[in-house]
C-alpha positions as CSV (number, residue, x, y, z in Angstrom):
1,M,96.7,47.5,106.6
2,L,98.8,49.7,104.4
3,N,102.5,48.9,103.9
4,V,104.7,52.0,104.1
5,A,108.2,52.7,103.0
6,V,110.2,55.8,104.1
7,V,112.9,57.0,101.7
8,G,115.6,59.2,103.2
9,T,116.4,58.9,106.9
10,G,117.8,62.3,107.7
11,A,116.5,65.1,109.9
12,I,112.8,65.1,108.9
13,C,112.4,61.3,108.8
14,P,111.5,60.9,112.5
15,S,108.5,63.1,112.0
16,H,107.2,60.7,109.4
17,L,108.0,57.6,111.4
18,Q,106.3,59.0,114.5
19,G,103.3,60.0,112.3
20,Y,102.9,56.5,110.9
21,L,103.4,54.8,114.3
22,T,100.5,56.9,115.6
23,F,98.2,54.7,113.5
24,P,99.3,51.0,114.0
25,N,95.9,49.7,113.0
26,Q,96.1,51.4,109.6
27,C,99.7,51.0,108.5
28,E,103.0,49.3,109.0
29,I,106.5,50.7,108.2
30,V,108.0,47.8,106.2
31,A,111.0,49.4,104.6
32,L,113.5,52.2,105.1
33,C,115.8,53.5,102.4
34,D,118.9,55.7,102.4
35,I,122.0,56.1,100.2
36,Y,123.8,55.8,103.6
37,P,122.2,52.5,104.8
38,E,124.0,52.9,108.2
39,K,121.8,55.9,108.8
40,A,118.7,53.9,108.1
41,E,119.9,51.1,110.4
42,K,120.4,53.6,113.2
43,V,116.9,55.0,112.7
44,K,115.5,51.5,112.6
45,K,117.1,50.7,115.9
46,E,116.0,54.0,117.5
47,F,112.4,53.4,116.6
48,S,112.5,49.6,117.3
49,L,111.3,48.8,113.7
50,S,111.3,45.5,112.0
51,S,111.7,47.2,108.6
52,T,114.0,46.1,105.9
53,V,116.8,48.6,105.0
54,Y,117.6,49.4,101.4
55,S,120.3,51.6,99.8
56,N,118.2,52.6,96.8
57,M,114.5,52.9,96.1
58,T,114.5,50.9,92.9
59,D,115.5,47.7,94.8
60,L,112.9,48.5,97.5
61,L,110.1,48.8,95.0
62,A,111.1,45.6,93.3
63,Q,111.4,43.5,96.4
64,E,108.8,45.0,98.9
65,K,105.0,45.0,98.8
66,V,104.4,48.7,99.4
67,D,101.3,50.8,99.2
68,L,102.6,54.2,100.2
69,V,106.1,55.8,99.9
70,S,107.2,58.8,102.0
71,I,110.0,60.7,100.3
72,C,112.2,62.6,102.9
73,T,115.2,63.2,100.7
74,P,116.8,66.5,99.5
75,P,114.6,68.6,97.2
76,Y,116.4,68.0,94.0
77,T,115.6,64.2,94.2
78,H,111.9,64.7,94.9
79,A,110.6,64.6,91.3
80,P,112.5,61.6,90.0
81,L,111.8,59.5,93.1
82,A,108.1,60.5,93.2
83,V,107.6,59.7,89.5
84,E,109.3,56.4,89.9
85,A,107.2,55.4,92.9
86,L,104.0,56.6,91.2
87,D,104.8,54.7,88.0
88,A,105.4,51.6,90.2
89,G,101.8,52.0,91.3
90,K,102.5,53.5,94.8
91,H,100.8,56.4,96.5
92,V,103.3,59.1,97.5
93,L,103.7,61.6,100.3
94,V,106.7,63.9,99.5
95,E,108.3,66.4,101.8
96,K,108.4,70.1,101.1
97,P,109.3,71.7,98.9
98,M,107.5,69.7,96.3
99,A,110.3,69.9,93.7
100,S,113.0,72.1,92.3
101,S,110.9,73.5,89.4
102,L,107.4,73.9,88.1
103,E,108.3,71.6,85.2
104,E,109.1,68.9,87.8
105,C,105.9,69.6,89.6
106,D,104.0,69.1,86.4
107,A,105.8,65.8,85.8
108,M,104.8,64.6,89.2
109,N,101.2,65.6,88.8
110,E,101.0,63.9,85.4
111,A,102.5,60.7,86.9
112,A,99.9,60.7,89.7
113,K,97.1,61.2,87.2
114,R,98.2,58.6,84.7
115,N,98.6,56.0,87.5
116,D,95.4,57.1,89.4
117,K,97.4,57.4,92.6
118,I,97.5,59.9,95.4
119,L,100.3,62.5,95.5
120,S,100.3,64.5,98.6
121,I,102.8,67.3,99.5
122,V,103.8,67.8,103.1
123,A,102.3,70.9,104.5
124,Q,102.0,69.9,108.1
125,N,101.3,73.4,109.4
126,R,97.9,73.3,107.8
127,F,97.2,70.4,110.2
128,T,97.3,72.5,113.3
129,T,94.3,73.7,115.3
130,P,95.3,77.4,115.1
131,M,95.7,77.3,111.3
132,M,92.6,75.3,110.7
133,R,90.6,77.6,112.9
134,M,91.9,80.7,111.1
135,K,91.1,79.1,107.7
136,H,87.5,78.5,108.9
137,L,87.2,82.0,110.4
138,L,88.3,83.7,107.2
139,E,85.7,81.7,105.3
140,K,83.0,83.1,107.5
141,D,83.8,86.6,106.1
142,L,83.4,88.2,109.6
143,I,86.3,90.6,109.1
144,G,85.2,91.8,105.6
145,D,87.5,92.0,102.6
146,V,91.1,91.4,103.5
147,L,93.0,94.6,102.7
148,H,96.5,93.6,103.8
149,T,98.2,90.3,104.8
150,Q,101.5,90.0,106.6
151,V,103.5,86.8,106.5
152,D,106.5,86.6,108.8
153,S,108.5,83.4,108.5
154,F,111.4,84.2,110.8
155,W,114.1,81.5,111.5
156,W,117.7,81.5,112.6
157,R,120.4,79.2,111.3
158,G,124.1,79.4,112.1
159,H,126.8,79.7,109.5
160,S,127.7,76.0,109.6
161,Y,124.1,75.1,108.6
162,Y,125.0,75.4,105.0
163,D,128.2,73.3,105.3
164,L,126.1,70.1,104.6
165,W,126.9,69.0,101.1
166,W,123.5,69.6,99.5
167,R,122.4,72.7,101.3
168,G,123.0,76.2,100.1
169,T,123.2,75.3,96.4
170,W,120.7,76.1,93.7
171,E,121.3,72.8,92.1
172,K,120.7,70.6,95.1
173,E,118.6,72.6,97.5
174,G,116.8,74.6,94.9
175,G,116.9,77.9,96.9
176,G,117.4,79.3,100.3
177,C,115.0,80.3,103.2
178,T,112.2,81.3,100.9
179,L,111.9,77.8,99.5
180,N,113.1,75.7,102.4
181,H,111.9,77.5,105.5
182,A,109.1,79.9,104.6
183,V,107.5,77.3,102.3
184,H,105.1,76.4,105.1
185,H,103.8,79.9,105.8
186,I,103.7,80.6,102.0
187,D,101.7,77.5,101.6
188,I,99.2,78.5,104.3
189,F,99.1,82.1,102.9
190,Q,98.1,80.9,99.4
191,W,95.7,78.3,100.9
192,M,93.9,81.0,102.8
193,R,94.2,83.9,100.3
194,G,94.8,82.4,96.9
195,L,97.6,83.5,94.6
196,P,98.1,87.2,94.1
197,D,98.1,88.6,90.6
198,E,101.7,89.9,90.7
199,I,104.8,89.7,92.9
200,T,107.6,92.2,93.4
201,A,110.5,90.9,95.6
202,V,114.1,91.4,96.8
203,T,116.5,88.8,98.2
204,S,119.8,89.0,99.9
205,N,122.4,86.9,101.7
206,T,123.5,88.8,104.8
207,A,125.2,86.2,107.1
208,H,126.0,83.0,105.2
209,D,128.9,83.4,102.8
210,N,129.1,79.6,102.4
211,A,125.9,79.5,100.4
212,E,124.9,80.5,96.9
213,V,121.3,81.1,98.0
214,E,119.4,83.8,99.9
215,D,119.1,84.0,103.7
216,I,116.4,86.7,103.6
217,S,113.8,87.8,101.2
218,I,110.9,90.3,101.2
219,A,108.1,90.1,98.7
220,I,105.0,92.2,98.0
221,G,102.0,90.5,96.4
222,R,99.2,92.6,94.8
223,Y,95.7,91.4,94.1
224,K,93.3,92.7,91.5
225,S,91.3,94.3,94.3
226,G,94.3,96.3,95.3
227,S,94.8,94.2,98.5
228,L,98.5,93.8,99.3
229,A,100.5,91.1,101.0
230,Q,104.0,91.2,102.4
231,I,106.0,88.0,102.8
232,T,109.3,88.0,104.7
233,S,111.4,84.8,104.7
234,S,114.5,84.6,106.8
235,V,117.1,82.5,108.6
236,V,118.8,85.5,110.3
237,H,116.1,86.3,112.8
238,H,116.9,85.5,116.4
239,G,113.9,84.3,118.3
240,E,112.4,82.6,115.2
241,E,108.9,84.1,115.4
242,Q,106.3,83.2,112.8
243,Q,103.0,84.8,112.2
244,L,100.2,85.5,109.7
245,I,98.2,88.7,110.1
246,F,95.0,89.4,108.2
247,Q,93.9,93.0,108.2
248,G,90.2,93.1,107.1
249,E,87.8,96.0,106.6
250,K,86.3,95.4,110.0
251,A,89.0,93.7,112.1
252,R,92.5,92.3,112.4
253,V,93.1,88.6,113.2
254,S,96.3,86.6,113.3
255,V,98.1,83.4,114.1
256,P,99.2,83.2,116.9
257,W,95.7,84.4,117.9
258,Q,95.2,88.1,118.3
259,V,92.1,90.1,117.5
260,K,91.5,93.8,117.2
261,A,88.4,95.5,115.8
262,S,87.8,99.2,115.3
263,L,84.9,101.5,114.5
264,A,85.3,105.0,113.1
265,Q,84.4,108.0,115.2
266,E,82.9,111.1,113.4
267,N,86.4,112.4,112.7
268,G,87.6,109.1,111.3
269,F,89.8,108.2,114.3
270,P,89.3,104.7,115.7
271,T,87.3,103.4,118.7
272,D,87.2,99.8,119.9
273,N,84.6,97.5,118.5
274,K,84.4,95.1,121.5
275,S,81.3,93.4,120.2
276,L,83.0,92.2,117.0
277,E,86.1,91.2,118.9
278,E,84.0,89.0,121.1
279,T,82.2,87.5,118.1
280,L,85.5,86.7,116.4
281,T,87.0,85.2,119.5
282,E,84.0,83.0,120.1
283,A,84.0,81.8,116.5
284,Y,87.7,81.0,116.6
285,E,87.7,79.3,120.0
286,N,84.5,77.3,119.4
287,D,85.9,75.7,116.2
288,P,86.8,72.1,117.2
289,A,90.4,71.3,118.0
290,L,92.2,68.8,115.8
291,I,92.8,65.3,117.3
292,Y,96.0,64.8,115.4
293,E,98.3,67.7,114.3
294,G,101.4,68.2,112.3
295,H,102.8,65.3,110.4
296,A,100.5,62.9,112.2
297,G,97.5,64.9,111.1
298,Q,98.6,64.9,107.5
299,I,99.5,61.3,107.5
300,Q,96.1,60.4,108.9
301,N,94.6,62.4,106.0
302,V,96.6,60.5,103.4
303,L,95.9,57.1,105.0
304,E,92.2,57.7,105.1
305,A,92.2,59.0,101.5
306,I,93.9,55.8,100.3
307,Q,91.6,53.5,102.3
308,H,88.4,55.3,101.4
309,N,89.2,56.5,97.9
310,G,89.0,60.1,99.0
311,Q,90.8,63.4,98.4
312,V,93.8,64.7,100.4
313,L,93.9,68.2,101.7
314,V,97.2,68.9,100.1
315,D,97.5,67.4,96.7
316,G,100.1,68.0,93.9
317,V,98.1,70.9,92.5
318,Q,98.2,72.7,95.9
319,G,101.9,71.9,96.2
320,R,102.6,73.3,92.8
321,Q,100.8,76.6,93.6
322,T,103.0,77.1,96.6
323,L,106.1,76.5,94.5
324,E,104.7,78.8,91.8
325,L,104.5,81.7,94.3
326,I,108.0,81.0,95.5
327,T,109.3,80.8,91.9
328,A,107.7,84.1,91.2
329,I,109.6,85.6,94.2
330,Y,112.9,84.3,92.9
331,E,112.2,85.5,89.3
332,S,111.2,88.9,90.5
333,A,114.2,89.3,92.7
334,N,116.6,87.9,90.2
335,Y,115.5,90.3,87.4
336,Q,114.5,93.2,89.7
337,R,111.1,93.4,88.1
338,T,107.4,92.7,88.9
339,V,106.3,89.3,87.8
340,K,102.7,88.5,86.8
341,L,101.0,85.3,87.9
342,P,100.2,82.7,86.9
343,L,103.6,81.7,85.5
344,T,103.7,79.9,82.2
345,E,106.3,77.7,80.5
346,A,107.7,80.8,79.0
347,S,109.1,81.8,82.4
348,P,112.9,81.6,82.5
349,F,112.5,79.9,85.9
350,Y,110.0,77.2,84.7
351,T,112.6,74.5,84.4
352,S,115.5,73.6,86.7
353,E,117.9,74.2,83.8
354,G,116.5,77.7,83.4
355,I,116.9,78.5,87.1
356,L,120.5,77.3,87.1
357,E,121.3,79.1,83.9
358,N,119.8,82.4,85.0
359,V,119.9,82.7,88.8
360,K,122.5,84.8,90.5
361,H,124.8,83.4,93.1
362,F,125.3,85.4,96.3
363,Y,128.4,83.4,97.2
364,E,130.1,80.1,96.1
365,K,129.9,77.2,98.4
366,G,133.4,76.7,99.9
367,K,132.9,74.0,102.5
368,S,131.0,70.7,102.1
369,I,130.6,68.0,104.7
370,E,128.9,64.7,104.2
371,N,126.9,64.5,107.4
372,F,126.5,66.2,110.8
373,E,126.9,64.1,113.9
374,D,123.9,65.6,115.5
375,N,120.9,65.1,113.4
376,E,118.4,67.0,115.6
377,I,116.5,69.8,114.0
378,T,114.5,72.6,115.7
379,T,111.0,73.6,114.6
């Protein structure tokens, strides 16, 4: 039985709690921690937990026998909390985004390595049946080389969303929609396609003048093969549609699932390739559905890796690659130039200090509230 502590009891915390409670024979939530302990007490009551509540993680680690720490705090705290927990000999599951900078990612990965502990980064959308089926389908190479990828991470957030004290600032949130909303689809994109060789991007703030950060970005990735990828990140899209489209030599497939395959007529115009469409649909639909999805799926993956000395699907190296791609988008947009990957320590955006020193503010944050009464989030 693994003892679990959850640090940070805000909007994403219930997803972690529900995930752990799905596996009562494998783990127990023994502690909750929040700088606002009254929030933790409220969550404790809502979930009928017997956990001890702490106001700081240092005391928690000193007083509780804990095997695994879930970090659900604002992004700027992820690195110091994760390193502290890893150095205390705990395994760590940390919410997205992994950290505020690549330097912090490297510090987290080094802490995991020197303590021989698991560091996993939340990427719960990988643990869904459609995404896992698409990953397996692409690995079968049935659509041929991927020529173009379209990533649409469309969300909508009202003006007041950025009134919360840590949101909408480069220092505390680390970025806008690209980092904090599109991170999941960007993660899946790089998991399925790998990192492009270069990024060219633009960002803007079109509807949130109470935030320093972007509320929309559009990036173009280019691979050595010439294949292109376009990545749109937004919190200004009504309807909140998300999709990944892969255009191969032989067919187009996407999540949500759609398939279209074409053959060339003598004049080059298309005609339907129904046989390939049926083959692709059969391969997709026959791939087994996941038993546990989302946070529960990832938490199961982490618990089993700890208990059986295995590997997690999303480790710190994978988490860093996702942040590297996002950092390249910010660097490209900020300097209005194409950025080559991989990024090195020479990048002006490698450190948090470099980002804060160089990044442009769209607006200055004018309103800051401590908490919202309604803690519910939509996904």
